[in-house]
C-alpha positions in Angstrom: 8.4 1.0 -13.2 4.7 1.5 -13.1 4.0 5.0 -14.3 0.7 6.7 -15.4 1.3 5.6 -19.0 1.7 1.9 -18.0 -1.1 2.2 -15.6 -3.5 3.3 -18.4 -2.3 0.4 -20.5 -3.2 -2.0 -17.6 -6.7 -0.5 -17.4 -7.1 -0.8 -21.2 -6.4 -4.5 -20.8 -8.8 -5.0 -17.8 -5.9 -5.5 -15.3 -6.1 -4.1 -11.8 -2.8 -2.3 -11.0 -1.2 -2.8 -7.6 1.0 0.2 -7.2 3.6 0.1 -4.5 4.9 3.2 -2.8 7.5 3.5 -0.1 10.6 5.1 1.1 14.2 3.8 1.6 15.7 3.6 5.1 17.6 6.8 4.4 14.4 8.7 3.5 12.6 7.2 6.5 15.4 8.4 8.8 15.4 11.8 7.2 11.7 12.1 7.9 10.6 12.5 4.3 8.3 9.4 4.1 5.2 11.4 3.3 6.9 13.5 0.7 8.2 10.4 -1.1 4.8 8.7 -1.0 3.1 11.9 -2.3 5.6 12.2 -5.2 5.2 8.5 -6.2 1.4 8.6 -5.9 1.0 11.8 -7.9 3.3 10.6 -10.7 1.4 7.3 -11.0 -2.0 8.8 -11.2 -1.1 11.6 -13.7 -3.8 11.7 -16.4 -5.7 8.7 -15.0 -9.4 9.1 -15.0 -11.4 9.0 -11.7 -13.2 5.8 -12.6 -9.9 4.1 -13.3 -8.3 5.5 -10.3 -10.8 4.0 -7.9 -9.8 0.5 -9.3 -6.2 0.9 -8.2 -4.8 -1.0 -5.3 -2.0 1.0 -3.6 0.4 -0.8 -1.3 2.5 1.2 1.2 5.6 -0.9 1.2 8.5 0.8 2.9 11.7 -0.4 1.1 13.5 -0.6 4.4 11.0 -3.3 5.6 11.3 -5.6 2.5 13.0 -8.8 3.5 14.6 -7.3 6.5 12.2 -8.5 9.2 11.8 -4.8 10.2 8.3 -3.5 10.1 6.5 -0.2 10.5 4.4 0.0 13.6 0.7 -0.3 13.0 0.5 3.4 14.0 3.1 4.4 11.4 1.5 2.2 8.7 -1.9 3.7 9.5 -0.6 7.2 9.4 1.1 6.8 6.0 -1.8 4.9 4.5 -4.2 7.7 5.7 -1.8 10.2 4.2 -1.8 8.3 0.8 -5.6 8.3 0.9 -5.6 12.1 1.5 -3.3 12.5 -1.6 -5.8 10.5 -3.7 -8.6 12.7 -2.3 -6.7 15.8 -3.3 -6.5 14.4 -6.8 -10.0 13.0 -7.2 -12.1 13.8 -4.2 -13.0 11.8 -1.1 -15.5 9.5 -2.8 -12.9 8.1 -5.1 -10.2 8.0 -2.4 -12.6 5.9 -0.2 -12.9 3.4 -3.1 -9.2 3.0 -3.5 -7.9 0.0 -1.6 -4.7 0.7 0.3 -2.7 -2.1 1.7 0.4 -2.4 3.9 3.2 -4.6 2.7 6.3 -4.5 4.8 7.3 -7.8 6.4 3.7 -8.8 7.2 3.8 -11.9 9.3 1.3 -14.1 11.2 2.0 -12.2 14.4 1.3 -8.7 13.1 -1.2 -9.0 10.2 -4.3 -8.6 12.4 -3.0 -5.4 14.0 -2.4 -3.9 10.6 -5.8 -4.9 9.3 -7.6 -3.3 12.2 -6.4 0.1 11.2 -9.1 2.3 9.5 -7.0 3.2 6.4 -5.4 -0.2 5.8 -7.7 -2.2 3.6 -5.5 -5.3 3.2 -2.0 -6.7 3.3 0.5 -7.3 0.6 2.2 -10.5 2.0 5.6 -11.4 0.6 7.9 -14.0 2.2 5.4 -15.2 4.7 3.1 -16.4 1.9 5.8 -18.8 0.6 5.6 -21.1 3.6 2.3 -23.0 3.9 2.6 -23.0 7.7 3.1 -19.3 7.9 0.3 -18.6 5.5 -2.2 -20.8 7.4 -1.1 -19.3 10.7 -1.8 -15.8 9.2 -5.3 -16.8 8.2 -6.0 -18.5 11.5 -4.8 -15.3 13.3 -7.1 -13.2 11.2 -10.2 -15.3 11.9 -9.5 -15.9 15.6 
């Protein structure tokens, strides 16, 4: 598990951390997505300096969407990513929060990647299974540049 101690070790070795946050299906259905993401984000950034914090890539990756084919709507993904950015802003200020890259990574596919990436607080996509098939990956790129 990537915690603040391990994150600081990554920075010391010039590695950019990609920190995944997200809730289980039970947590999602209970309506505690934001609380779970806040707890995970605050724990990971504990004692991390602002200059290091702005180098982190955070991926909102709901556990319930990994490998299930289920995805968060782009509105849900945008809302949670905006919330995560607000947590970083509380910790470090808005300038640092604006520099942190926040991605969505829950069953990103060629047919939905563009909608995610048009959201103002989604800076990229963490692509899993769709990146393993050349055809899917090429289709994803083609959909982005179309």
